[in-house]
A tleap script that builds the chain and sets N, CA, C and O, in Angstrom:
source leaprc.protein.ff14SB
mol = sequence {
  NMET ILE ASN LYS MET MET VAL ILE GLU LYS
  ARG ASP LEU ILE SER GLY ALA TYR ILE LYS
  VAL ASN ASP LYS ILE LEU ASP PHE PRO ASP
  ALA ARG PRO PHE ILE ASP GLU ASN ASN ARG
  THR GLN VAL PRO VAL ARG PHE VAL SER GLU
  ALA LEU ASP ALA GLU VAL GLU TRP ASP GLY
  SER THR ARG THR VAL LYS ILE SER LYS ASN
  ASP LYS THR VAL VAL VAL LYS ILE GLY GLU
  LYS THR ILE ASP ILE ASN GLY VAL LYS LYS
  GLU MET ASP THR ALA ALA ILE ILE LYS ARG
  GLY ARG THR PHE VAL PRO LEU ARG PHE VAL
  SER GLU ALA PHE ASP ALA THR VAL GLU TRP
  ASN SER ASP THR ASN VAL ALA GLU ILE CLYS
}
set mol.1.N position { 0.784 -1.173 -0.037 }
set mol.1.CA position { 0.064 -0.044 -0.005 }
set mol.1.C position { 0.809 1.217 -0.089 }
set mol.1.O position { 0.451 2.149 -0.810 }
set mol.2.N position { 1.987 1.235 0.754 }
set mol.2.CA position { 2.735 2.365 0.777 }
set mol.2.C position { 3.350 2.700 -0.527 }
set mol.2.O position { 3.440 3.868 -0.905 }
set mol.3.N position { 3.802 1.624 -1.267 }
set mol.3.CA position { 4.466 1.791 -2.548 }
set mol.3.C position { 3.519 2.467 -3.480 }
set mol.3.O position { 3.914 3.410 -4.166 }
set mol.4.N position { 2.250 2.021 -3.545 }
set mol.4.CA position { 1.242 2.608 -4.412 }
set mol.4.C position { 1.157 4.087 -4.208 }
set mol.4.O position { 1.180 4.850 -5.174 }
set mol.5.N position { 1.060 4.501 -3.007 }
set mol.5.CA position { 0.947 5.768 -2.571 }
set mol.5.C position { 2.119 6.637 -3.067 }
set mol.5.O position { 1.954 7.771 -3.517 }
set mol.6.N position { 3.343 6.014 -2.952 }
set mol.6.CA position { 4.520 6.876 -3.432 }
set mol.6.C position { 4.393 6.950 -4.961 }
set mol.6.O position { 4.646 8.020 -5.516 }
set mol.7.N position { 4.031 5.915 -5.649 }
set mol.7.CA position { 3.855 6.014 -7.168 }
set mol.7.C position { 2.910 7.130 -7.545 }
set mol.7.O position { 3.245 7.965 -8.384 }
set mol.8.N position { 1.691 7.164 -6.920 }
set mol.8.CA position { 0.783 8.108 -7.147 }
set mol.8.C position { 1.321 9.542 -6.936 }
set mol.8.O position { 1.113 10.419 -7.774 }
set mol.9.N position { 1.994 9.754 -5.836 }
set mol.9.CA position { 2.550 11.026 -5.670 }
set mol.9.C position { 3.597 11.406 -6.676 }
set mol.9.O position { 3.679 12.580 -7.037 }
set mol.10.N position { 4.381 10.510 -7.138 }
set mol.10.CA position { 5.346 10.737 -8.227 }
set mol.10.C position { 4.605 10.978 -9.530 }
set mol.10.O position { 5.010 11.846 -10.302 }
set mol.11.N position { 3.658 10.326 -9.772 }
set mol.11.CA position { 2.947 10.546 -11.103 }
set mol.11.C position { 2.179 11.852 -11.121 }
set mol.11.O position { 1.994 12.487 -12.159 }
set mol.12.N position { 1.750 12.215 -9.961 }
set mol.12.CA position { 1.080 13.585 -9.863 }
set mol.12.C position { 2.251 14.760 -9.992 }
set mol.12.O position { 2.035 15.867 -10.486 }
set mol.13.N position { 3.334 14.387 -9.541 }
set mol.13.CA position { 4.497 15.347 -9.682 }
set mol.13.C position { 4.821 15.561 -11.185 }
set mol.13.O position { 5.011 16.695 -11.625 }
set mol.14.N position { 4.877 14.521 -11.914 }
set mol.14.CA position { 5.252 14.712 -13.312 }
set mol.14.C position { 4.198 15.532 -14.098 }
set mol.14.O position { 4.529 16.199 -15.078 }
set mol.15.N position { 2.987 15.471 -13.674 }
set mol.15.CA position { 1.900 16.052 -14.442 }
set mol.15.C position { 2.089 17.632 -14.228 }
set mol.15.O position { 1.524 18.412 -14.994 }
set mol.16.N position { 2.802 18.041 -13.293 }
set mol.16.CA position { 3.144 19.485 -13.154 }
set mol.16.C position { 4.641 19.781 -13.489 }
set mol.16.O position { 5.172 20.840 -13.153 }
set mol.17.N position { 5.259 18.848 -14.131 }
set mol.17.CA position { 6.548 19.089 -14.411 }
set mol.17.C position { 6.757 19.429 -15.980 }
set mol.17.O position { 5.826 19.298 -16.774 }
set mol.18.N position { 7.900 19.826 -16.329 }
set mol.18.CA position { 8.226 20.241 -17.736 }
set mol.18.C position { 9.456 19.521 -18.166 }
set mol.18.O position { 10.343 19.216 -17.369 }
set mol.19.N position { 9.497 19.232 -19.551 }
set mol.19.CA position { 10.685 18.800 -20.117 }
set mol.19.C position { 11.279 19.921 -20.938 }
set mol.19.O position { 10.520 20.521 -21.700 }
set mol.20.N position { 12.579 20.276 -20.868 }
set mol.20.CA position { 13.243 21.356 -21.447 }
set mol.20.C position { 14.391 20.740 -22.357 }
set mol.20.O position { 15.231 19.985 -21.867 }
set mol.21.N position { 14.394 21.072 -23.626 }
set mol.21.CA position { 15.480 20.543 -24.550 }
set mol.21.C position { 16.135 21.738 -25.173 }
set mol.21.O position { 15.529 22.543 -25.881 }
set mol.22.N position { 17.427 21.808 -24.865 }
set mol.22.CA position { 18.218 22.983 -25.337 }
set mol.22.C position { 17.516 24.334 -25.046 }
set mol.22.O position { 17.333 25.159 -25.940 }
set mol.23.N position { 17.151 24.519 -23.835 }
set mol.23.CA position { 16.542 25.728 -23.295 }
set mol.23.C position { 15.120 26.002 -23.848 }
set mol.23.O position { 14.603 27.116 -23.764 }
set mol.24.N position { 14.541 24.980 -24.390 }
set mol.24.CA position { 13.103 25.254 -24.928 }
set mol.24.C position { 12.209 24.133 -24.257 }
set mol.24.O position { 12.467 22.929 -24.275 }
set mol.25.N position { 11.059 24.765 -23.630 }
set mol.25.CA position { 10.178 23.802 -22.918 }
set mol.25.C position { 9.343 23.149 -24.044 }
set mol.25.O position { 8.831 23.814 -24.944 }
set mol.26.N position { 9.234 21.785 -23.936 }
set mol.26.CA position { 8.451 21.138 -24.954 }
set mol.26.C position { 6.955 21.102 -24.655 }
set mol.26.O position { 6.558 21.113 -23.489 }
set mol.27.N position { 6.230 21.065 -25.560 }
set mol.27.CA position { 4.664 21.088 -25.550 }
set mol.27.C position { 4.250 19.676 -25.955 }
set mol.27.O position { 4.613 19.192 -27.028 }
set mol.28.N position { 3.502 19.039 -25.100 }
set mol.28.CA position { 3.003 17.652 -25.333 }
set mol.28.C position { 1.411 17.839 -25.469 }
set mol.28.O position { 0.666 17.691 -24.500 }
set mol.29.N position { 0.980 18.158 -26.683 }
set mol.29.CA position { -0.411 18.478 -26.709 }
set mol.29.C position { -1.387 17.294 -26.495 }
set mol.29.O position { -2.532 17.549 -26.121 }
set mol.30.N position { -1.016 16.069 -26.701 }
set mol.30.CA position { -1.980 14.895 -26.520 }
set mol.30.C position { -1.354 13.802 -25.686 }
set mol.30.O position { -2.064 12.836 -25.407 }
set mol.31.N position { -0.069 13.842 -25.245 }
set mol.31.CA position { 0.532 12.716 -24.574 }
set mol.31.C position { 1.563 13.218 -23.522 }
set mol.31.O position { 2.714 13.517 -23.840 }
set mol.32.N position { 1.111 13.291 -22.316 }
set mol.32.CA position { 2.012 13.918 -21.233 }
set mol.32.C position { 3.028 12.853 -20.893 }
set mol.32.O position { 2.737 11.660 -20.984 }
set mol.33.N position { 4.248 13.283 -20.491 }
set mol.33.CA position { 5.165 12.359 -19.789 }
set mol.33.C position { 4.557 11.795 -18.467 }
set mol.33.O position { 3.714 12.406 -17.809 }
set mol.34.N position { 5.028 10.659 -18.164 }
set mol.34.CA position { 4.675 10.107 -16.860 }
set mol.34.C position { 5.757 9.257 -16.246 }
set mol.34.O position { 6.746 8.908 -16.890 }
set mol.35.N position { 5.539 8.916 -14.924 }
set mol.35.CA position { 6.372 8.054 -14.266 }
set mol.35.C position { 5.836 6.614 -14.360 }
set mol.35.O position { 4.666 6.372 -14.064 }
set mol.36.N position { 6.653 5.699 -14.752 }
set mol.36.CA position { 6.069 4.298 -14.871 }
set mol.36.C position { 6.370 3.488 -13.553 }
set mol.36.O position { 6.857 4.000 -12.546 }
set mol.37.N position { 6.043 2.242 -13.673 }
set mol.37.CA position { 6.009 1.461 -12.419 }
set mol.37.C position { 7.520 1.219 -11.891 }
set mol.37.O position { 7.727 0.839 -10.739 }
set mol.38.N position { 8.472 1.447 -12.737 }
set mol.38.CA position { 9.893 1.367 -12.389 }
set mol.38.C position { 10.478 2.718 -11.922 }
set mol.38.O position { 11.689 2.856 -11.745 }
set mol.39.N position { 9.535 3.764 -11.717 }
set mol.39.CA position { 9.905 5.091 -11.370 }
set mol.39.C position { 10.817 5.781 -12.371 }
set mol.39.O position { 11.709 6.538 -11.991 }
set mol.40.N position { 10.592 5.520 -13.628 }
set mol.40.CA position { 11.366 6.181 -14.636 }
set mol.40.C position { 10.447 7.076 -15.336 }
set mol.40.O position { 9.263 6.749 -15.422 }
set mol.41.N position { 10.879 8.211 -15.863 }
set mol.41.CA position { 10.167 9.207 -16.709 }
set mol.41.C position { 9.953 8.606 -18.135 }
set mol.41.O position { 10.947 8.268 -18.778 }
set mol.42.N position { 8.880 8.480 -18.584 }
set mol.42.CA position { 8.592 8.050 -19.923 }
set mol.42.C position { 7.967 9.130 -20.652 }
set mol.42.O position { 7.015 9.756 -20.188 }
set mol.43.N position { 8.536 9.391 -21.910 }
set mol.43.CA position { 8.125 10.638 -22.719 }
set mol.43.C position { 7.779 10.132 -24.150 }
set mol.43.O position { 8.296 9.119 -24.619 }
set mol.44.N position { 6.912 10.864 -24.787 }
set mol.44.CA position { 6.552 10.494 -26.179 }
set mol.44.C position { 7.770 10.645 -27.090 }
set mol.44.O position { 8.285 11.744 -27.295 }
set mol.45.N position { 8.184 9.578 -27.597 }
set mol.45.CA position { 9.351 9.487 -28.392 }
set mol.45.C position { 9.570 10.501 -29.470 }
set mol.45.O position { 10.667 11.043 -29.607 }
set mol.46.N position { 8.536 10.768 -30.246 }
set mol.46.CA position { 8.619 11.679 -31.383 }
set mol.46.C position { 8.909 13.131 -30.888 }
set mol.46.O position { 9.740 13.811 -31.490 }
set mol.47.N position { 8.279 13.591 -29.864 }
set mol.47.CA position { 8.448 14.999 -29.462 }
set mol.47.C position { 9.917 15.219 -28.928 }
set mol.47.O position { 10.558 16.231 -29.209 }
set mol.48.N position { 10.368 14.268 -28.192 }
set mol.48.CA position { 11.700 14.547 -27.634 }
set mol.48.C position { 12.826 14.315 -28.636 }
set mol.48.O position { 13.836 15.019 -28.648 }
set mol.49.N position { 12.605 13.262 -29.510 }
set mol.49.CA position { 13.573 13.007 -30.446 }
set mol.49.C position { 13.692 14.040 -31.471 }
set mol.49.O position { 14.813 14.365 -31.862 }
set mol.50.N position { 12.556 14.629 -31.977 }
set mol.50.CA position { 12.656 15.768 -32.969 }
set mol.50.C position { 13.179 17.027 -32.315 }
set mol.50.O position { 13.806 17.848 -32.984 }
set mol.51.N position { 12.940 17.201 -31.029 }
set mol.51.CA position { 13.504 18.341 -30.330 }
set mol.51.C position { 15.116 18.261 -30.243 }
set mol.51.O position { 15.866 19.236 -30.190 }
set mol.52.N position { 15.459 17.027 -30.240 }
set mol.52.CA position { 17.028 16.831 -30.360 }
set mol.52.C position { 17.459 16.786 -31.857 }
set mol.52.O position { 18.583 16.372 -32.139 }
set mol.53.N position { 16.736 17.132 -32.666 }
set mol.53.CA position { 17.052 17.188 -34.134 }
set mol.53.C position { 17.271 15.796 -34.756 }
set mol.53.O position { 17.991 15.651 -35.744 }
set mol.54.N position { 16.629 14.771 -34.150 }
set mol.54.CA position { 16.738 13.347 -34.682 }
set mol.54.C position { 15.454 13.080 -35.510 }
set mol.54.O position { 14.424 13.713 -35.279 }
set mol.55.N position { 15.528 12.143 -36.466 }
set mol.55.CA position { 14.539 11.601 -37.175 }
set mol.55.C position { 13.951 10.356 -36.538 }
set mol.55.O position { 14.695 9.518 -36.028 }
set mol.56.N position { 12.578 10.210 -36.555 }
set mol.56.CA position { 11.916 9.099 -35.991 }
set mol.56.C position { 11.232 8.319 -37.050 }
set mol.56.O position { 10.534 8.877 -37.897 }
set mol.57.N position { 11.436 6.927 -37.015 }
set mol.57.CA position { 10.589 6.021 -37.959 }
set mol.57.C position { 9.961 4.968 -37.076 }
set mol.57.O position { 10.584 4.413 -36.170 }
set mol.58.N position { 8.699 4.716 -37.378 }
set mol.58.CA position { 7.942 3.596 -36.686 }
set mol.58.C position { 7.720 2.400 -37.690 }
set mol.58.O position { 7.294 2.597 -38.828 }
set mol.59.N position { 8.008 1.254 -37.245 }
set mol.59.CA position { 7.774 0.095 -37.892 }
set mol.59.C position { 6.761 -0.813 -37.260 }
set mol.59.O position { 7.143 -1.666 -36.459 }
set mol.60.N position { 5.392 -0.674 -37.595 }
set mol.60.CA position { 4.433 -1.333 -37.070 }
set mol.60.C position { 4.485 -2.842 -36.943 }
set mol.60.O position { 3.965 -3.440 -36.001 }
set mol.61.N position { 5.171 -3.460 -37.989 }
set mol.61.CA position { 5.243 -4.910 -38.151 }
set mol.61.C position { 6.150 -5.504 -37.114 }
set mol.61.O position { 5.925 -6.598 -36.596 }
set mol.62.N position { 7.211 -4.726 -36.821 }
set mol.62.CA position { 8.137 -5.280 -35.816 }
set mol.62.C position { 7.989 -4.520 -34.439 }
set mol.62.O position { 8.666 -4.834 -33.459 }
set mol.63.N position { 7.131 -3.579 -34.431 }
set mol.63.CA position { 6.988 -2.697 -33.211 }
set mol.63.C position { 8.146 -2.120 -32.686 }
set mol.63.O position { 8.413 -2.181 -31.486 }
set mol.64.N position { 8.909 -1.518 -33.581 }
set mol.64.CA position { 10.184 -0.940 -33.294 }
set mol.64.C position { 10.147 0.644 -33.708 }
set mol.64.O position { 9.452 1.078 -34.626 }
set mol.65.N position { 10.921 1.359 -32.965 }
set mol.65.CA position { 11.184 2.828 -33.288 }
set mol.65.C position { 12.533 2.956 -33.620 }
set mol.65.O position { 13.384 2.544 -32.832 }
set mol.66.N position { 12.886 3.545 -34.830 }
set mol.66.CA position { 14.248 3.838 -35.158 }
set mol.66.C position { 14.435 5.404 -35.044 }
set mol.66.O position { 13.692 6.180 -35.644 }
set mol.67.N position { 15.363 5.771 -34.323 }
set mol.67.CA position { 15.740 7.236 -34.080 }
set mol.67.C position { 17.117 7.522 -34.674 }
set mol.67.O position { 18.089 6.894 -34.255 }
set mol.68.N position { 17.242 8.419 -35.607 }
set mol.68.CA position { 18.465 8.601 -36.282 }
set mol.68.C position { 18.887 10.118 -36.211 }
set mol.68.O position { 18.102 11.061 -36.317 }
set mol.69.N position { 20.174 10.203 -36.027 }
set mol.69.CA position { 20.774 11.663 -35.926 }
set mol.69.C position { 22.249 11.453 -36.292 }
set mol.69.O position { 23.020 10.696 -35.703 }
set mol.70.N position { 22.536 12.236 -37.357 }
set mol.70.CA position { 23.983 12.113 -37.840 }
set mol.70.C position { 24.523 10.723 -38.028 }
set mol.70.O position { 23.925 10.026 -38.848 }
set mol.71.N position { 25.486 10.242 -37.446 }
set mol.71.CA position { 25.968 8.868 -37.606 }
set mol.71.C position { 25.453 7.898 -36.686 }
set mol.71.O position { 25.901 6.752 -36.744 }
set mol.72.N position { 24.540 8.208 -35.813 }
set mol.72.CA position { 23.958 7.452 -34.808 }
set mol.72.C position { 22.537 7.012 -34.990 }
set mol.72.O position { 21.655 7.828 -35.257 }
set mol.73.N position { 22.298 5.688 -34.843 }
set mol.73.CA position { 20.971 5.132 -35.030 }
set mol.73.C position { 20.674 4.277 -33.673 }
set mol.73.O position { 21.437 3.444 -33.184 }
set mol.74.N position { 19.393 4.668 -33.172 }
set mol.74.CA position { 19.017 3.905 -31.947 }
set mol.74.C position { 17.656 3.222 -32.342 }
set mol.74.O position { 16.779 3.807 -32.978 }
set mol.75.N position { 17.573 1.943 -31.906 }
set mol.75.CA position { 16.435 1.233 -32.200 }
set mol.75.C position { 15.942 0.705 -30.913 }
set mol.75.O position { 16.668 0.044 -30.171 }
set mol.76.N position { 14.648 1.006 -30.630 }
set mol.76.CA position { 13.890 0.634 -29.473 }
set mol.76.C position { 12.713 -0.290 -29.791 }
set mol.76.O position { 11.908 0.052 -30.657 }
set mol.77.N position { 12.585 -1.366 -29.178 }
set mol.77.CA position { 11.479 -2.343 -29.504 }
set mol.77.C position { 10.401 -2.237 -28.275 }
set mol.77.O position { 10.791 -2.293 -27.109 }
set mol.78.N position { 9.175 -2.097 -28.576 }
set mol.78.CA position { 8.228 -1.913 -27.643 }
set mol.78.C position { 8.152 -3.102 -26.680 }
set mol.78.O position { 8.261 -4.245 -27.123 }
set mol.79.N position { 7.985 -2.887 -25.501 }
set mol.79.CA position { 7.888 -4.031 -24.551 }
set mol.79.C position { 9.329 -4.650 -24.060 }
set mol.79.O position { 9.361 -5.462 -23.135 }
set mol.80.N position { 10.365 -4.273 -24.649 }
set mol.80.CA position { 11.643 -4.770 -24.363 }
set mol.80.C position { 12.498 -3.781 -23.637 }
set mol.80.O position { 12.321 -2.572 -23.783 }
set mol.81.N position { 13.510 -4.324 -22.784 }
set mol.81.CA position { 14.317 -3.462 -21.967 }
set mol.81.C position { 15.699 -3.185 -22.670 }
set mol.81.O position { 16.615 -2.591 -22.100 }
set mol.82.N position { 15.768 -3.653 -23.924 }
set mol.82.CA position { 17.076 -3.569 -24.595 }
set mol.82.C position { 17.015 -2.433 -25.622 }
set mol.82.O position { 16.010 -2.336 -26.327 }
set mol.83.N position { 17.965 -1.621 -25.741 }
set mol.83.CA position { 18.126 -0.591 -26.720 }
set mol.83.C position { 19.285 -0.870 -27.600 }
set mol.83.O position { 20.323 -1.315 -27.111 }
set mol.84.N position { 19.178 -0.644 -28.820 }
set mol.84.CA position { 20.268 -0.900 -29.824 }
set mol.84.C position { 20.846 0.388 -30.382 }
set mol.84.O position { 20.214 1.105 -31.158 }
set mol.85.N position { 22.152 0.669 -29.928 }
set mol.85.CA position { 22.872 1.846 -30.381 }
set mol.85.C position { 23.834 1.524 -31.378 }
set mol.85.O position { 24.865 0.965 -31.003 }
set mol.86.N position { 23.660 1.802 -32.683 }
set mol.86.CA position { 24.596 1.504 -33.691 }
set mol.86.C position { 25.061 0.038 -33.665 }
set mol.86.O position { 26.248 -0.252 -33.811 }
set mol.87.N position { 24.104 -0.872 -33.477 }
set mol.87.CA position { 24.386 -2.214 -33.448 }
set mol.87.C position { 24.852 -2.726 -32.137 }
set mol.87.O position { 25.105 -3.929 -32.066 }
set mol.88.N position { 25.004 -1.952 -31.055 }
set mol.88.CA position { 25.424 -2.340 -29.759 }
set mol.88.C position { 24.289 -2.381 -28.782 }
set mol.88.O position { 23.658 -1.360 -28.508 }
set mol.89.N position { 24.014 -3.579 -28.240 }
set mol.89.CA position { 22.878 -3.695 -27.333 }
set mol.89.C position { 23.233 -3.080 -25.915 }
set mol.89.O position { 24.348 -3.245 -25.421 }
set mol.90.N position { 22.271 -2.394 -25.315 }
set mol.90.CA position { 22.418 -1.898 -23.938 }
set mol.90.C position { 21.098 -2.108 -23.230 }
set mol.90.O position { 19.986 -1.900 -23.717 }
set mol.91.N position { 21.361 -2.534 -22.055 }
set mol.91.CA position { 20.057 -2.853 -21.167 }
set mol.91.C position { 19.574 -1.502 -20.457 }
set mol.91.O position { 20.340 -0.767 -19.834 }
set mol.92.N position { 18.243 -1.276 -20.625 }
set mol.92.CA position { 17.605 -0.294 -19.842 }
set mol.92.C position { 16.874 -0.826 -18.649 }
set mol.92.O position { 16.663 -2.038 -18.603 }
set mol.93.N position { 16.485 -0.088 -17.729 }
set mol.93.CA position { 15.919 -0.553 -16.515 }
set mol.93.C position { 14.383 -0.505 -16.650 }
set mol.93.O position { 13.691 -0.801 -15.676 }
set mol.94.N position { 13.846 -0.156 -17.782 }
set mol.94.CA position { 12.341 -0.069 -18.019 }
set mol.94.C position { 12.201 -0.154 -19.521 }
set mol.94.O position { 13.063 0.268 -20.292 }
set mol.95.N position { 11.057 -0.729 -19.899 }
set mol.95.CA position { 10.766 -0.859 -21.361 }
set mol.95.C position { 9.992 0.318 -21.900 }
set mol.95.O position { 9.297 1.001 -21.148 }
set mol.96.N position { 10.105 0.580 -23.265 }
set mol.96.CA position { 9.279 1.470 -24.033 }
set mol.96.C position { 7.872 0.839 -24.147 }
set mol.96.O position { 7.695 -0.375 -24.249 }
set mol.97.N position { 6.922 1.729 -24.121 }
set mol.97.CA position { 5.527 1.180 -24.186 }
set mol.97.C position { 4.650 1.988 -25.237 }
set mol.97.O position { 5.099 3.015 -25.745 }
set mol.98.N position { 3.408 1.506 -25.546 }
set mol.98.CA position { 2.523 2.295 -26.299 }
set mol.98.C position { 1.388 2.625 -25.255 }
set mol.98.O position { 0.956 1.745 -24.511 }
set mol.99.N position { 0.939 3.870 -25.226 }
set mol.99.CA position { -0.057 4.342 -24.310 }
set mol.99.C position { -0.972 5.403 -25.044 }
set mol.99.O position { -0.502 6.480 -25.411 }
set mol.100.N position { -2.156 5.096 -25.223 }
set mol.100.CA position { -3.095 5.949 -25.954 }
set mol.100.C position { -2.508 6.194 -27.342 }
set mol.100.O position { -2.480 7.350 -27.765 }
set mol.101.N position { -2.057 5.230 -28.049 }
set mol.101.CA position { -1.647 5.433 -29.355 }
set mol.101.C position { -0.389 6.086 -29.621 }
set mol.101.O position { -0.010 6.300 -30.773 }
set mol.102.N position { 0.348 6.448 -28.481 }
set mol.102.CA position { 1.712 6.989 -28.704 }
set mol.102.C position { 2.763 6.108 -28.099 }
set mol.102.O position { 2.541 5.373 -27.137 }
set mol.103.N position { 3.902 6.216 -28.699 }
set mol.103.CA position { 5.174 5.396 -28.238 }
set mol.103.C position { 5.843 6.221 -27.235 }
set mol.103.O position { 6.217 7.363 -27.505 }
set mol.104.N position { 6.022 5.640 -25.988 }
set mol.104.CA position { 6.762 6.334 -24.833 }
set mol.104.C position { 8.038 5.456 -24.624 }
set mol.104.O position { 8.068 4.227 -24.688 }
set mol.105.N position { 9.103 6.301 -24.359 }
set mol.105.CA position { 10.434 5.776 -24.143 }
set mol.105.C position { 11.050 6.418 -22.820 }
set mol.105.O position { 10.697 7.534 -22.439 }
set mol.106.N position { 11.939 5.687 -22.180 }
set mol.106.CA position { 12.551 6.281 -21.068 }
set mol.106.C position { 13.368 7.476 -21.435 }
set mol.106.O position { 14.284 7.435 -22.256 }
set mol.107.N position { 12.982 8.571 -20.767 }
set mol.107.CA position { 13.724 9.832 -21.112 }
set mol.107.C position { 15.251 9.839 -21.053 }
set mol.107.O position { 15.926 10.285 -21.980 }
set mol.108.N position { 15.781 9.324 -19.916 }
set mol.108.CA position { 17.187 9.262 -19.719 }
set mol.108.C position { 17.921 8.406 -20.759 }
set mol.108.O position { 18.913 8.850 -21.337 }
set mol.109.N position { 17.482 7.294 -20.978 }
set mol.109.CA position { 18.210 6.339 -21.918 }
set mol.109.C position { 18.321 6.873 -23.301 }
set mol.109.O position { 19.405 6.934 -23.883 }
set mol.110.N position { 17.205 7.255 -23.821 }
set mol.110.CA position { 17.189 7.715 -25.182 }
set mol.110.C position { 17.914 9.106 -25.298 }
set mol.110.O position { 18.608 9.312 -26.293 }
set mol.111.N position { 17.800 9.970 -24.427 }
set mol.111.CA position { 18.691 11.208 -24.440 }
set mol.111.C position { 20.032 10.991 -24.299 }
set mol.111.O position { 20.836 11.641 -24.967 }
set mol.112.N position { 20.418 10.053 -23.414 }
set mol.112.CA position { 21.917 9.805 -23.294 }
set mol.112.C position { 22.475 9.021 -24.466 }
set mol.112.O position { 23.671 9.088 -24.751 }
set mol.113.N position { 21.585 8.251 -25.169 }
set mol.113.CA position { 21.935 7.522 -26.340 }
set mol.113.C position { 22.518 8.432 -27.468 }
set mol.113.O position { 23.308 8.036 -28.325 }
set mol.114.N position { 22.020 9.723 -27.359 }
set mol.114.CA position { 22.498 10.709 -28.216 }
set mol.114.C position { 23.469 11.802 -27.728 }
set mol.114.O position { 23.636 12.891 -28.277 }
set mol.115.N position { 24.103 11.344 -26.585 }
set mol.115.CA position { 25.088 12.042 -25.879 }
set mol.115.C position { 24.580 13.300 -25.281 }
set mol.115.O position { 25.358 14.223 -25.040 }
set mol.116.N position { 23.344 13.378 -25.036 }
set mol.116.CA position { 22.816 14.425 -24.260 }
set mol.116.C position { 22.834 14.088 -22.767 }
set mol.116.O position { 22.907 12.923 -22.374 }
set mol.117.N position { 22.763 15.197 -21.906 }
set mol.117.CA position { 22.626 14.870 -20.541 }
set mol.117.C position { 21.292 15.310 -20.006 }
set mol.117.O position { 20.674 16.227 -20.546 }
set mol.118.N position { 20.837 14.664 -18.943 }
set mol.118.CA position { 19.537 15.003 -18.353 }
set mol.118.C position { 19.735 15.359 -16.906 }
set mol.118.O position { 20.329 14.653 -16.091 }
set mol.119.N position { 19.171 16.536 -16.667 }
set mol.119.CA position { 19.275 16.974 -15.191 }
set mol.119.C position { 17.875 17.357 -14.730 }
set mol.119.O position { 17.100 17.992 -15.445 }
set mol.120.N position { 17.588 16.937 -13.486 }
set mol.120.CA position { 16.274 17.278 -12.830 }
set mol.120.C position { 16.463 18.456 -11.815 }
set mol.120.O position { 17.278 18.419 -10.894 }
set mol.121.N position { 15.665 19.454 -12.067 }
set mol.121.CA position { 15.601 20.622 -11.060 }
set mol.121.C position { 14.354 20.420 -10.302 }
set mol.121.O position { 13.268 20.538 -10.870 }
set mol.122.N position { 14.448 20.115 -9.014 }
set mol.122.CA position { 13.248 19.815 -8.169 }
set mol.122.C position { 12.679 21.129 -7.722 }
set mol.122.O position { 11.531 21.162 -7.277 }
set mol.123.N position { 13.464 22.296 -7.819 }
set mol.123.CA position { 12.838 23.532 -7.482 }
set mol.123.C position { 11.825 24.078 -8.529 }
set mol.123.O position { 10.854 24.767 -8.214 }
set mol.124.N position { 12.132 23.716 -9.790 }
set mol.124.CA position { 11.317 24.180 -10.748 }
set mol.124.C position { 10.454 23.142 -11.458 }
set mol.124.O position { 9.655 23.479 -12.332 }
set mol.125.N position { 10.620 21.882 -11.078 }
set mol.125.CA position { 10.031 20.748 -11.619 }
set mol.125.C position { 10.337 20.656 -13.165 }
set mol.125.O position { 9.432 20.424 -13.967 }
set mol.126.N position { 11.569 20.837 -13.530 }
set mol.126.CA position { 11.983 20.780 -14.964 }
set mol.126.C position { 13.096 19.669 -15.174 }
set mol.126.O position { 14.121 19.656 -14.493 }
set mol.127.N position { 12.843 18.807 -16.088 }
set mol.127.CA position { 13.927 17.851 -16.542 }
set mol.127.C position { 14.443 18.608 -17.744 }
set mol.127.O position { 13.710 18.909 -18.686 }
set mol.128.N position { 15.776 18.916 -17.681 }
set mol.128.CA position { 16.522 19.605 -18.714 }
set mol.128.C position { 17.469 18.680 -19.452 }
set mol.128.O position { 18.329 18.018 -18.872 }
set mol.129.N position { 17.268 18.669 -20.769 }
set mol.129.CA position { 18.044 17.777 -21.663 }
set mol.129.C position { 19.017 18.752 -22.431 }
set mol.129.O position { 18.547 19.668 -23.104 }
set mol.130.N position { 20.356 18.552 -22.328 }
set mol.130.CA position { 21.332 19.393 -23.068 }
set mol.130.C position { 22.243 18.555 -23.901 }
set mol.130.O position { 23.118 19.087 -24.584 }
savepdb mol mol.pdb
quit
């Protein structure tokens, strides 16, 4: 019971939080970031990836998302905890999911795959990606 209460509080926190990429606050018109059951921030892949100047491709037959920028390609498969970065597999601590028709990915893993850093400012409730 205590764990569920903690998760609810964290989920409520993210609803009042913001994601900032390169000093620009992102707008999520139809799919808000949320905290999953592993206490990880999940974000809509297209909004964050495109804010990082990456291209996003969805393959419905394999349920994979391919994110490309310059010489780097990241492939994430829905429901799996493995991320593929230029052919090298890396384990995530939570899986990408589909929620309300949108693909959500763990904010930190995908951002860091493109050599960005993620910092959380608890005073302003902003997760900043640089």
